[in-house]
mmCIF file of the C-alpha atoms, coordinates in Angstrom:
data_MODEL
# 
_entry.id   MODEL 
# 
loop_
_atom_site.group_PDB 
_atom_site.id 
_atom_site.type_symbol 
_atom_site.label_atom_id 
_atom_site.label_alt_id 
_atom_site.label_comp_id 
_atom_site.label_asym_id 
_atom_site.label_entity_id 
_atom_site.label_seq_id 
_atom_site.pdbx_PDB_ins_code 
_atom_site.Cartn_x 
_atom_site.Cartn_y 
_atom_site.Cartn_z 
_atom_site.occupancy 
_atom_site.B_iso_or_equiv 
_atom_site.pdbx_formal_charge 
_atom_site.auth_seq_id 
_atom_site.auth_comp_id 
_atom_site.auth_asym_id 
_atom_site.auth_atom_id 
_atom_site.pdbx_PDB_model_num 
ATOM 1   C CA . MET A 1 1   ? -42.661 13.945  -7.812  1.00 0.00 ? 1   MET A CA 1 
ATOM 2   C CA . LYS A 1 2   ? -41.449 10.664  -5.759  1.00 0.00 ? 2   LYS A CA 1 
ATOM 3   C CA . ASP A 1 3   ? -43.536 9.243   -3.547  1.00 0.00 ? 3   ASP A CA 1 
ATOM 4   C CA . PRO A 1 4   ? -42.250 9.844   0.212   1.00 0.00 ? 4   PRO A CA 1 
ATOM 5   C CA . ASN A 1 5   ? -43.050 6.624   1.149   1.00 0.00 ? 5   ASN A CA 1 
ATOM 6   C CA . SER A 1 6   ? -41.861 4.768   -1.682  1.00 0.00 ? 6   SER A CA 1 
ATOM 7   C CA . GLN A 1 7   ? -39.017 3.223   0.569   1.00 0.00 ? 7   GLN A CA 1 
ATOM 8   C CA . TYR A 1 8   ? -41.594 1.666   2.696   1.00 0.00 ? 8   TYR A CA 1 
ATOM 9   C CA . GLN A 1 9   ? -43.218 -0.279  -0.171  1.00 0.00 ? 9   GLN A CA 1 
ATOM 10  C CA . ILE A 1 10  ? -42.813 -4.235  0.210   1.00 0.00 ? 10  ILE A CA 1 
ATOM 11  C CA . ASP A 1 11  ? -41.887 -6.153  -2.712  1.00 0.00 ? 11  ASP A CA 1 
ATOM 12  C CA . TYR A 1 12  ? -44.705 -8.959  -2.462  1.00 0.00 ? 12  TYR A CA 1 
ATOM 13  C CA . VAL A 1 13  ? -43.614 -10.873 -5.428  1.00 0.00 ? 13  VAL A CA 1 
ATOM 14  C CA . LEU A 1 14  ? -39.846 -11.102 -4.211  1.00 0.00 ? 14  LEU A CA 1 
ATOM 15  C CA . LEU A 1 15  ? -41.360 -12.365 -0.656  1.00 0.00 ? 15  LEU A CA 1 
ATOM 16  C CA . PHE A 1 16  ? -43.589 -14.989 -2.812  1.00 0.00 ? 16  PHE A CA 1 
ATOM 17  C CA . ILE A 1 17  ? -40.382 -16.193 -4.483  1.00 0.00 ? 17  ILE A CA 1 
ATOM 18  C CA . LEU A 1 18  ? -38.609 -16.283 -1.302  1.00 0.00 ? 18  LEU A CA 1 
ATOM 19  C CA . PHE A 1 19  ? -41.505 -18.036 0.567   1.00 0.00 ? 19  PHE A CA 1 
ATOM 20  C CA . ALA A 1 20  ? -41.844 -20.515 -2.277  1.00 0.00 ? 20  ALA A CA 1 
ATOM 21  C CA . ILE A 1 21  ? -37.847 -21.265 -2.235  1.00 0.00 ? 21  ILE A CA 1 
ATOM 22  C CA . GLY A 1 22  ? -37.769 -21.751 1.106   1.00 0.00 ? 22  GLY A CA 1 
ATOM 23  C CA . THR A 1 23  ? -41.231 -24.005 1.252   1.00 0.00 ? 23  THR A CA 1 
ATOM 24  C CA . VAL A 1 24  ? -39.104 -26.108 -1.537  1.00 0.00 ? 24  VAL A CA 1 
ATOM 25  C CA . SER A 1 25  ? -36.163 -26.241 0.346   1.00 0.00 ? 25  SER A CA 1 
ATOM 26  C CA . CYS A 1 26  ? -37.765 -27.528 3.535   1.00 0.00 ? 26  CYS A CA 1 
ATOM 27  C CA . PHE A 1 27  ? -39.498 -30.435 1.415   1.00 0.00 ? 27  PHE A CA 1 
ATOM 28  C CA . ALA A 1 28  ? -36.231 -31.375 -0.312  1.00 0.00 ? 28  ALA A CA 1 
ATOM 29  C CA . ILE A 1 29  ? -34.475 -31.340 3.482   1.00 0.00 ? 29  ILE A CA 1 
ATOM 30  C CA . ALA A 1 30  ? -37.379 -33.720 4.754   1.00 0.00 ? 30  ALA A CA 1 
ATOM 31  C CA . SER A 1 31  ? -36.955 -36.229 1.828   1.00 0.00 ? 31  SER A CA 1 
ATOM 32  C CA . ALA A 1 32  ? -33.556 -36.645 2.413   1.00 0.00 ? 32  ALA A CA 1 
ATOM 33  C CA . GLN A 1 33  ? -33.986 -37.058 6.133   1.00 0.00 ? 33  GLN A CA 1 
ATOM 34  C CA . ALA A 1 34  ? -34.174 -40.810 5.833   1.00 0.00 ? 34  ALA A CA 1 
ATOM 35  C CA . SER A 1 35  ? -30.918 -41.207 3.642   1.00 0.00 ? 35  SER A CA 1 
ATOM 36  C CA . LEU A 1 36  ? -28.539 -39.501 6.593   1.00 0.00 ? 36  LEU A CA 1 
ATOM 37  C CA . PRO A 1 37  ? -26.517 -41.707 8.807   1.00 0.00 ? 37  PRO A CA 1 
ATOM 38  C CA . PRO A 1 38  ? -28.245 -42.904 12.195  1.00 0.00 ? 38  PRO A CA 1 
ATOM 39  C CA . PHE A 1 39  ? -26.445 -40.441 14.251  1.00 0.00 ? 39  PHE A CA 1 
ATOM 40  C CA . LEU A 1 40  ? -28.152 -37.628 12.378  1.00 0.00 ? 40  LEU A CA 1 
ATOM 41  C CA . GLN A 1 41  ? -31.961 -39.353 12.413  1.00 0.00 ? 41  GLN A CA 1 
ATOM 42  C CA . ASN A 1 42  ? -32.714 -37.839 15.722  1.00 0.00 ? 42  ASN A CA 1 
ATOM 43  C CA . VAL A 1 43  ? -31.949 -34.251 14.718  1.00 0.00 ? 43  VAL A CA 1 
ATOM 44  C CA . ASN A 1 44  ? -34.926 -32.250 13.322  1.00 0.00 ? 44  ASN A CA 1 
ATOM 45  C CA . PHE A 1 45  ? -33.018 -30.502 10.067  1.00 0.00 ? 45  PHE A CA 1 
ATOM 46  C CA . VAL A 1 46  ? -36.364 -28.909 8.567   1.00 0.00 ? 46  VAL A CA 1 
ATOM 47  C CA . LEU A 1 47  ? -36.755 -27.121 11.943  1.00 0.00 ? 47  LEU A CA 1 
ATOM 48  C CA . LYS A 1 48  ? -33.419 -25.715 12.225  1.00 0.00 ? 48  LYS A CA 1 
ATOM 49  C CA . GLN A 1 49  ? -33.845 -24.613 8.475   1.00 0.00 ? 49  GLN A CA 1 
ATOM 50  C CA . ILE A 1 50  ? -37.194 -22.626 9.261   1.00 0.00 ? 50  ILE A CA 1 
ATOM 51  C CA . GLN A 1 51  ? -35.385 -21.366 12.450  1.00 0.00 ? 51  GLN A CA 1 
ATOM 52  C CA . TRP A 1 52  ? -32.477 -20.122 10.809  1.00 0.00 ? 52  TRP A CA 1 
ATOM 53  C CA . TYR A 1 53  ? -35.339 -18.643 8.005   1.00 0.00 ? 53  TYR A CA 1 
ATOM 54  C CA . PHE A 1 54  ? -36.826 -16.858 10.986  1.00 0.00 ? 54  PHE A CA 1 
ATOM 55  C CA . ILE A 1 55  ? -33.704 -15.478 12.166  1.00 0.00 ? 55  ILE A CA 1 
ATOM 56  C CA . GLY A 1 56  ? -32.922 -14.269 8.474   1.00 0.00 ? 56  GLY A CA 1 
ATOM 57  C CA . PHE A 1 57  ? -36.366 -12.449 7.906   1.00 0.00 ? 57  PHE A CA 1 
ATOM 58  C CA . ILE A 1 58  ? -35.575 -10.668 11.370  1.00 0.00 ? 58  ILE A CA 1 
ATOM 59  C CA . ALA A 1 59  ? -31.777 -9.731  10.234  1.00 0.00 ? 59  ALA A CA 1 
ATOM 60  C CA . ILE A 1 60  ? -33.022 -8.601  6.773   1.00 0.00 ? 60  ILE A CA 1 
ATOM 61  C CA . GLY A 1 61  ? -35.938 -6.451  8.340   1.00 0.00 ? 61  GLY A CA 1 
ATOM 62  C CA . PHE A 1 62  ? -33.513 -5.269  10.717  1.00 0.00 ? 62  PHE A CA 1 
ATOM 63  C CA . ILE A 1 63  ? -30.881 -3.943  7.737   1.00 0.00 ? 63  ILE A CA 1 
ATOM 64  C CA . MET A 1 64  ? -33.676 -2.686  6.178   1.00 0.00 ? 64  MET A CA 1 
ATOM 65  C CA . ILE A 1 65  ? -34.976 0.063   8.387   1.00 0.00 ? 65  ILE A CA 1 
ATOM 66  C CA . ILE A 1 66  ? -31.357 1.188   9.023   1.00 0.00 ? 66  ILE A CA 1 
ATOM 67  C CA . ASP A 1 67  ? -30.098 3.808   6.084   1.00 0.00 ? 67  ASP A CA 1 
ATOM 68  C CA . PHE A 1 68  ? -27.333 2.844   4.365   1.00 0.00 ? 68  PHE A CA 1 
ATOM 69  C CA . ASP A 1 69  ? -25.266 6.135   5.210   1.00 0.00 ? 69  ASP A CA 1 
ATOM 70  C CA . ARG A 1 70  ? -25.107 5.005   8.846   1.00 0.00 ? 70  ARG A CA 1 
ATOM 71  C CA . TYR A 1 71  ? -23.265 1.602   7.696   1.00 0.00 ? 71  TYR A CA 1 
ATOM 72  C CA . GLN A 1 72  ? -20.829 3.621   5.805   1.00 0.00 ? 72  GLN A CA 1 
ATOM 73  C CA . LYS A 1 73  ? -20.231 5.225   9.224   1.00 0.00 ? 73  LYS A CA 1 
ATOM 74  C CA . ILE A 1 74  ? -19.893 2.306   11.295  1.00 0.00 ? 74  ILE A CA 1 
ATOM 75  C CA . ALA A 1 75  ? -18.105 0.344   8.422   1.00 0.00 ? 75  ALA A CA 1 
ATOM 76  C CA . TRP A 1 76  ? -14.848 -0.177  9.677   1.00 0.00 ? 76  TRP A CA 1 
ATOM 77  C CA . TYR A 1 77  ? -16.030 -1.111  13.196  1.00 0.00 ? 77  TYR A CA 1 
ATOM 78  C CA . LEU A 1 78  ? -18.312 -3.725  11.236  1.00 0.00 ? 78  LEU A CA 1 
ATOM 79  C CA . TYR A 1 79  ? -15.416 -4.622  9.241   1.00 0.00 ? 79  TYR A CA 1 
ATOM 80  C CA . SER A 1 80  ? -13.256 -5.232  12.328  1.00 0.00 ? 80  SER A CA 1 
ATOM 81  C CA . PHE A 1 81  ? -15.457 -7.169  13.774  1.00 0.00 ? 81  PHE A CA 1 
ATOM 82  C CA . ALA A 1 82  ? -15.774 -9.957  11.350  1.00 0.00 ? 82  ALA A CA 1 
ATOM 83  C CA . LEU A 1 83  ? -11.918 -9.606  10.896  1.00 0.00 ? 83  LEU A CA 1 
ATOM 84  C CA . VAL A 1 84  ? -11.361 -10.495 14.681  1.00 0.00 ? 84  VAL A CA 1 
ATOM 85  C CA . LEU A 1 85  ? -13.809 -13.547 14.258  1.00 0.00 ? 85  LEU A CA 1 
ATOM 86  C CA . LEU A 1 86  ? -11.897 -14.977 11.381  1.00 0.00 ? 86  LEU A CA 1 
ATOM 87  C CA . ILE A 1 87  ? -8.584  -14.479 13.335  1.00 0.00 ? 87  ILE A CA 1 
ATOM 88  C CA . GLY A 1 88  ? -9.895  -16.353 16.148  1.00 0.00 ? 88  GLY A CA 1 
ATOM 89  C CA . LEU A 1 89  ? -10.646 -19.336 13.624  1.00 0.00 ? 89  LEU A CA 1 
ATOM 90  C CA . GLU A 1 90  ? -7.102  -19.031 12.686  1.00 0.00 ? 90  GLU A CA 1 
ATOM 91  C CA . LEU A 1 91  ? -6.254  -19.269 16.400  1.00 0.00 ? 91  LEU A CA 1 
ATOM 92  C CA . GLN A 1 92  ? -8.657  -21.950 17.124  1.00 0.00 ? 92  GLN A CA 1 
ATOM 93  C CA . VAL A 1 93  ? -10.041 -19.889 20.312  1.00 0.00 ? 93  VAL A CA 1 
ATOM 94  C CA . PRO A 1 94  ? -12.717 -21.701 22.367  1.00 0.00 ? 94  PRO A CA 1 
ATOM 95  C CA . GLY A 1 95  ? -16.066 -22.250 20.438  1.00 0.00 ? 95  GLY A CA 1 
ATOM 96  C CA . ALA A 1 96  ? -14.063 -22.727 17.014  1.00 0.00 ? 96  ALA A CA 1 
ATOM 97  C CA . VAL A 1 97  ? -15.415 -25.960 15.458  1.00 0.00 ? 97  VAL A CA 1 
ATOM 98  C CA . THR A 1 98  ? -13.769 -27.857 12.651  1.00 0.00 ? 98  THR A CA 1 
ATOM 99  C CA . ILE A 1 99  ? -15.577 -30.035 10.517  1.00 0.00 ? 99  ILE A CA 1 
ATOM 100 C CA . LYS A 1 100 ? -14.291 -31.989 7.697   1.00 0.00 ? 100 LYS A CA 1 
ATOM 101 C CA . GLY A 1 101 ? -10.936 -30.505 8.321   1.00 0.00 ? 101 GLY A CA 1 
ATOM 102 C CA . ALA A 1 102 ? -11.842 -26.759 7.850   1.00 0.00 ? 102 ALA A CA 1 
ATOM 103 C CA . THR A 1 103 ? -12.347 -24.389 10.777  1.00 0.00 ? 103 THR A CA 1 
ATOM 104 C CA . ALA A 1 104 ? -14.714 -22.205 9.516   1.00 0.00 ? 104 ALA A CA 1 
ATOM 105 C CA . TRP A 1 105 ? -17.553 -22.132 11.947  1.00 0.00 ? 105 TRP A CA 1 
ATOM 106 C CA . TYR A 1 106 ? -18.314 -21.106 15.806  1.00 0.00 ? 106 TYR A CA 1 
ATOM 107 C CA . ARG A 1 107 ? -20.659 -22.910 17.803  1.00 0.00 ? 107 ARG A CA 1 
ATOM 108 C CA . LEU A 1 108 ? -23.724 -20.906 19.376  1.00 0.00 ? 108 LEU A CA 1 
ATOM 109 C CA . PRO A 1 109 ? -25.258 -22.981 22.219  1.00 0.00 ? 109 PRO A CA 1 
ATOM 110 C CA . GLY A 1 110 ? -29.005 -23.301 21.285  1.00 0.00 ? 110 GLY A CA 1 
ATOM 111 C CA . ILE A 1 111 ? -28.542 -21.889 17.609  1.00 0.00 ? 111 ILE A CA 1 
ATOM 112 C CA . GLY A 1 112 ? -25.831 -24.001 16.114  1.00 0.00 ? 112 GLY A CA 1 
ATOM 113 C CA . ASN A 1 113 ? -23.029 -23.451 13.829  1.00 0.00 ? 113 ASN A CA 1 
ATOM 114 C CA . PHE A 1 114 ? -21.821 -19.626 12.983  1.00 0.00 ? 114 PHE A CA 1 
ATOM 115 C CA . GLN A 1 115 ? -19.795 -18.757 9.804   1.00 0.00 ? 115 GLN A CA 1 
ATOM 116 C CA . PRO A 1 116 ? -18.068 -15.435 9.907   1.00 0.00 ? 116 PRO A CA 1 
ATOM 117 C CA . SER A 1 117 ? -16.923 -15.542 6.497   1.00 0.00 ? 117 SER A CA 1 
ATOM 118 C CA . GLU A 1 118 ? -20.804 -15.159 5.536   1.00 0.00 ? 118 GLU A CA 1 
ATOM 119 C CA . ILE A 1 119 ? -21.102 -11.841 7.445   1.00 0.00 ? 119 ILE A CA 1 
ATOM 120 C CA . MET A 1 120 ? -17.140 -10.678 6.105   1.00 0.00 ? 120 MET A CA 1 
ATOM 121 C CA . LYS A 1 121 ? -19.191 -10.710 2.639   1.00 0.00 ? 121 LYS A CA 1 
ATOM 122 C CA . LEU A 1 122 ? -21.528 -8.237  3.244   1.00 0.00 ? 122 LEU A CA 1 
ATOM 123 C CA . PHE A 1 123 ? -19.192 -5.842  5.356   1.00 0.00 ? 123 PHE A CA 1 
ATOM 124 C CA . LEU A 1 124 ? -16.450 -5.941  2.747   1.00 0.00 ? 124 LEU A CA 1 
ATOM 125 C CA . ILE A 1 125 ? -18.679 -4.909  0.269   1.00 0.00 ? 125 ILE A CA 1 
ATOM 126 C CA . ILE A 1 126 ? -19.826 -1.918  2.472   1.00 0.00 ? 126 ILE A CA 1 
ATOM 127 C CA . VAL A 1 127 ? -16.096 -1.060  3.863   1.00 0.00 ? 127 VAL A CA 1 
ATOM 128 C CA . THR A 1 128 ? -15.081 -1.130  -0.076  1.00 0.00 ? 128 THR A CA 1 
ATOM 129 C CA . GLY A 1 129 ? -17.824 0.827   -1.070  1.00 0.00 ? 129 GLY A CA 1 
ATOM 130 C CA . ARG A 1 130 ? -16.917 3.674   1.350   1.00 0.00 ? 130 ARG A CA 1 
ATOM 131 C CA . ILE A 1 131 ? -13.103 3.268   -0.146  1.00 0.00 ? 131 ILE A CA 1 
ATOM 132 C CA . ILE A 1 132 ? -13.949 3.784   -3.173  1.00 0.00 ? 132 ILE A CA 1 
ATOM 133 C CA . ALA A 1 133 ? -16.614 6.470   -2.499  1.00 0.00 ? 133 ALA A CA 1 
ATOM 134 C CA . ASN A 1 134 ? -14.248 8.558   -0.465  1.00 0.00 ? 134 ASN A CA 1 
ATOM 135 C CA . HIS A 1 135 ? -11.157 7.909   -3.011  1.00 0.00 ? 135 HIS A CA 1 
ATOM 136 C CA . ASN A 1 136 ? -13.477 9.262   -6.049  1.00 0.00 ? 136 ASN A CA 1 
ATOM 137 C CA . GLU A 1 137 ? -14.461 12.507  -3.912  1.00 0.00 ? 137 GLU A CA 1 
ATOM 138 C CA . LYS A 1 138 ? -10.852 13.161  -2.908  1.00 0.00 ? 138 LYS A CA 1 
ATOM 139 C CA . TYR A 1 139 ? -9.193  12.671  -6.284  1.00 0.00 ? 139 TYR A CA 1 
ATOM 140 C CA . PHE A 1 140 ? -12.109 13.615  -8.526  1.00 0.00 ? 140 PHE A CA 1 
ATOM 141 C CA . PHE A 1 141 ? -9.477  14.097  -11.944 1.00 0.00 ? 141 PHE A CA 1 
ATOM 142 C CA . ARG A 1 142 ? -7.655  11.072  -11.581 1.00 0.00 ? 142 ARG A CA 1 
ATOM 143 C CA . THR A 1 143 ? -4.254  10.012  -12.643 1.00 0.00 ? 143 THR A CA 1 
ATOM 144 C CA . ILE A 1 144 ? -2.691  6.428   -13.138 1.00 0.00 ? 144 ILE A CA 1 
ATOM 145 C CA . HIS A 1 145 ? -0.880  6.970   -9.589  1.00 0.00 ? 145 HIS A CA 1 
ATOM 146 C CA . ASP A 1 146 ? -4.193  7.832   -8.216  1.00 0.00 ? 146 ASP A CA 1 
ATOM 147 C CA . ASP A 1 147 ? -5.768  4.432   -9.675  1.00 0.00 ? 147 ASP A CA 1 
ATOM 148 C CA . PHE A 1 148 ? -3.016  2.565   -8.689  1.00 0.00 ? 148 PHE A CA 1 
ATOM 149 C CA . LEU A 1 149 ? -3.699  4.044   -5.264  1.00 0.00 ? 149 LEU A CA 1 
ATOM 150 C CA . LEU A 1 150 ? -7.483  2.860   -5.031  1.00 0.00 ? 150 LEU A CA 1 
ATOM 151 C CA . LEU A 1 151 ? -6.309  -0.544  -5.834  1.00 0.00 ? 151 LEU A CA 1 
ATOM 152 C CA . GLY A 1 152 ? -3.737  -0.761  -3.354  1.00 0.00 ? 152 GLY A CA 1 
ATOM 153 C CA . LYS A 1 153 ? -6.270  0.413   -0.744  1.00 0.00 ? 153 LYS A CA 1 
ATOM 154 C CA . ILE A 1 154 ? -8.725  -2.258  -2.060  1.00 0.00 ? 154 ILE A CA 1 
ATOM 155 C CA . CYS A 1 155 ? -6.449  -5.110  -1.849  1.00 0.00 ? 155 CYS A CA 1 
ATOM 156 C CA . ALA A 1 156 ? -5.024  -4.063  1.307   1.00 0.00 ? 156 ALA A CA 1 
ATOM 157 C CA . THR A 1 157 ? -8.435  -4.092  2.887   1.00 0.00 ? 157 THR A CA 1 
ATOM 158 C CA . SER A 1 158 ? -9.162  -7.364  1.322   1.00 0.00 ? 158 SER A CA 1 
ATOM 159 C CA . LEU A 1 159 ? -6.371  -9.585  1.398   1.00 0.00 ? 159 LEU A CA 1 
ATOM 160 C CA . PRO A 1 160 ? -6.294  -10.241 5.233   1.00 0.00 ? 160 PRO A CA 1 
ATOM 161 C CA . PRO A 1 161 ? -9.821  -11.837 5.228   1.00 0.00 ? 161 PRO A CA 1 
ATOM 162 C CA . LEU A 1 162 ? -9.478  -13.656 1.769   1.00 0.00 ? 162 LEU A CA 1 
ATOM 163 C CA . LEU A 1 163 ? -6.031  -15.170 3.069   1.00 0.00 ? 163 LEU A CA 1 
ATOM 164 C CA . LEU A 1 164 ? -7.686  -16.083 6.520   1.00 0.00 ? 164 LEU A CA 1 
ATOM 165 C CA . ILE A 1 165 ? -10.928 -17.746 4.789   1.00 0.00 ? 165 ILE A CA 1 
ATOM 166 C CA . ALA A 1 166 ? -8.797  -19.577 1.981   1.00 0.00 ? 166 ALA A CA 1 
ATOM 167 C CA . LYS A 1 167 ? -6.685  -20.912 5.164   1.00 0.00 ? 167 LYS A CA 1 
ATOM 168 C CA . GLU A 1 168 ? -9.708  -22.493 6.967   1.00 0.00 ? 168 GLU A CA 1 
ATOM 169 C CA . PRO A 1 169 ? -9.745  -23.740 4.111   1.00 0.00 ? 169 PRO A CA 1 
ATOM 170 C CA . ASP A 1 170 ? -12.980 -22.603 2.194   1.00 0.00 ? 170 ASP A CA 1 
ATOM 171 C CA . LEU A 1 171 ? -12.545 -22.199 -1.390  1.00 0.00 ? 171 LEU A CA 1 
ATOM 172 C CA . GLY A 1 172 ? -15.986 -21.717 -2.267  1.00 0.00 ? 172 GLY A CA 1 
ATOM 173 C CA . ASN A 1 173 ? -16.298 -18.238 -0.048  1.00 0.00 ? 173 ASN A CA 1 
ATOM 174 C CA . THR A 1 174 ? -12.758 -17.365 -1.456  1.00 0.00 ? 174 THR A CA 1 
ATOM 175 C CA . MET A 1 175 ? -13.757 -17.574 -5.092  1.00 0.00 ? 175 MET A CA 1 
ATOM 176 C CA . VAL A 1 176 ? -16.979 -15.565 -4.669  1.00 0.00 ? 176 VAL A CA 1 
ATOM 177 C CA . ILE A 1 177 ? -15.735 -12.919 -2.326  1.00 0.00 ? 177 ILE A CA 1 
ATOM 178 C CA . SER A 1 178 ? -12.992 -12.419 -5.120  1.00 0.00 ? 178 SER A CA 1 
ATOM 179 C CA . ALA A 1 179 ? -15.496 -12.501 -7.725  1.00 0.00 ? 179 ALA A CA 1 
ATOM 180 C CA . MET A 1 180 ? -17.773 -9.861  -5.943  1.00 0.00 ? 180 MET A CA 1 
ATOM 181 C CA . LEU A 1 181 ? -14.338 -7.439  -5.357  1.00 0.00 ? 181 LEU A CA 1 
ATOM 182 C CA . ALA A 1 182 ? -13.586 -7.996  -9.091  1.00 0.00 ? 182 ALA A CA 1 
ATOM 183 C CA . ALA A 1 183 ? -16.850 -6.504  -10.033 1.00 0.00 ? 183 ALA A CA 1 
ATOM 184 C CA . MET A 1 184 ? -16.716 -3.613  -7.845  1.00 0.00 ? 184 MET A CA 1 
ATOM 185 C CA . ILE A 1 185 ? -13.183 -2.701  -9.052  1.00 0.00 ? 185 ILE A CA 1 
ATOM 186 C CA . LEU A 1 186 ? -14.692 -2.597  -12.563 1.00 0.00 ? 186 LEU A CA 1 
ATOM 187 C CA . VAL A 1 187 ? -17.129 -0.204  -11.484 1.00 0.00 ? 187 VAL A CA 1 
ATOM 188 C CA . SER A 1 188 ? -15.062 2.018   -9.138  1.00 0.00 ? 188 SER A CA 1 
ATOM 189 C CA . GLY A 1 189 ? -13.862 4.124   -11.830 1.00 0.00 ? 189 GLY A CA 1 
ATOM 190 C CA . ILE A 1 190 ? -10.218 2.850   -12.301 1.00 0.00 ? 190 ILE A CA 1 
ATOM 191 C CA . ARG A 1 191 ? -9.180  3.201   -16.039 1.00 0.00 ? 191 ARG A CA 1 
ATOM 192 C CA . TRP A 1 192 ? -10.275 -0.085  -17.840 1.00 0.00 ? 192 TRP A CA 1 
ATOM 193 C CA . CYS A 1 193 ? -7.000  0.177   -19.909 1.00 0.00 ? 193 CYS A CA 1 
ATOM 194 C CA . PHE A 1 194 ? -5.059  -0.118  -16.294 1.00 0.00 ? 194 PHE A CA 1 
ATOM 195 C CA . ILE A 1 195 ? -7.181  -3.350  -15.107 1.00 0.00 ? 195 ILE A CA 1 
ATOM 196 C CA . PHE A 1 196 ? -6.356  -4.675  -18.602 1.00 0.00 ? 196 PHE A CA 1 
ATOM 197 C CA . GLY A 1 197 ? -2.775  -4.133  -18.114 1.00 0.00 ? 197 GLY A CA 1 
ATOM 198 C CA . LEU A 1 198 ? -2.998  -5.716  -14.739 1.00 0.00 ? 198 LEU A CA 1 
ATOM 199 C CA . VAL A 1 199 ? -4.748  -8.528  -15.482 1.00 0.00 ? 199 VAL A CA 1 
ATOM 200 C CA . SER A 1 200 ? -2.871  -9.571  -18.682 1.00 0.00 ? 200 SER A CA 1 
ATOM 201 C CA . GLY A 1 201 ? 0.496   -9.159  -16.619 1.00 0.00 ? 201 GLY A CA 1 
ATOM 202 C CA . ILE A 1 202 ? -0.930  -11.316 -14.084 1.00 0.00 ? 202 ILE A CA 1 
ATOM 203 C CA . PHE A 1 203 ? -2.560  -13.967 -16.568 1.00 0.00 ? 203 PHE A CA 1 
ATOM 204 C CA . VAL A 1 204 ? 0.998   -14.157 -18.264 1.00 0.00 ? 204 VAL A CA 1 
ATOM 205 C CA . ALA A 1 205 ? 2.766   -14.862 -15.296 1.00 0.00 ? 205 ALA A CA 1 
ATOM 206 C CA . GLY A 1 206 ? 0.478   -17.529 -14.391 1.00 0.00 ? 206 GLY A CA 1 
ATOM 207 C CA . VAL A 1 207 ? 0.732   -19.043 -17.513 1.00 0.00 ? 207 VAL A CA 1 
ATOM 208 C CA . THR A 1 208 ? 4.664   -18.464 -17.428 1.00 0.00 ? 208 THR A CA 1 
ATOM 209 C CA . LEU A 1 209 ? 4.825   -20.681 -14.011 1.00 0.00 ? 209 LEU A CA 1 
ATOM 210 C CA . THR A 1 210 ? 2.559   -23.360 -15.161 1.00 0.00 ? 210 THR A CA 1 
ATOM 211 C CA . TYR A 1 211 ? 4.721   -24.041 -17.986 1.00 0.00 ? 211 TYR A CA 1 
ATOM 212 C CA . ILE A 1 212 ? 7.769   -23.644 -15.921 1.00 0.00 ? 212 ILE A CA 1 
ATOM 213 C CA . PHE A 1 213 ? 6.240   -26.104 -13.284 1.00 0.00 ? 213 PHE A CA 1 
ATOM 214 C CA . PHE A 1 214 ? 5.184   -28.784 -16.034 1.00 0.00 ? 214 PHE A CA 1 
ATOM 215 C CA . THR A 1 215 ? 8.348   -28.591 -17.824 1.00 0.00 ? 215 THR A CA 1 
ATOM 216 C CA . HIS A 1 216 ? 11.115  -28.003 -15.493 1.00 0.00 ? 216 HIS A CA 1 
ATOM 217 C CA . THR A 1 217 ? 9.791   -29.914 -12.323 1.00 0.00 ? 217 THR A CA 1 
ATOM 218 C CA . LYS A 1 218 ? 13.348  -30.624 -11.423 1.00 0.00 ? 218 LYS A CA 1 
ATOM 219 C CA . PHE A 1 219 ? 13.980  -27.127 -10.666 1.00 0.00 ? 219 PHE A CA 1 
ATOM 220 C CA . PHE A 1 220 ? 10.844  -26.798 -8.510  1.00 0.00 ? 220 PHE A CA 1 
ATOM 221 C CA . LYS A 1 221 ? 11.596  -30.093 -6.573  1.00 0.00 ? 221 LYS A CA 1 
ATOM 222 C CA . ALA A 1 222 ? 14.969  -28.601 -5.951  1.00 0.00 ? 222 ALA A CA 1 
ATOM 223 C CA . HIS A 1 223 ? 13.720  -25.311 -4.578  1.00 0.00 ? 223 HIS A CA 1 
# 
């Protein structure tokens, strides 16, 4: 019989690992402080790191006490909120910050910079999970058409934030989100033959375009 209190058990090993990683990171930041440019010497980056750890643990605790079904009910609201923040960066609304050519942050007074693409990763997982679950409930006995429909829903949801993040530009988060979505598609129930055929087609098209680009450069320059 399942222990009714099992959902409230704390993984102390995981907490210790997180604490150890956090401690090592603080020591690493402290040791690198002396090598920073003079205009950054007066910034206490160790304190900022501890501050964000504290905020992160509060956020984790808040997220854990809420049942996942509740998140699924508000999945589209969370997704829309993060998408609006990304659009704000594209429009460079007041508060948007550009660092080294990338407009990927908002400046929060008294806290620091906030990157919307980080929360979009989480919200996109939730909303994609809801799309897959609802589709599989509706189409229990699926055809190729149903698989294509599910893939279309996932692409229609994920492409807007992906394009906005890539345009910031933020290649790292773009690749992370793409890998995350690829993993979800693999376990979504879509036929493997369909996925293999689609990936093969994209690969062949990519190789063909690359070959044409390097062997017929005049064509690309003319167009």
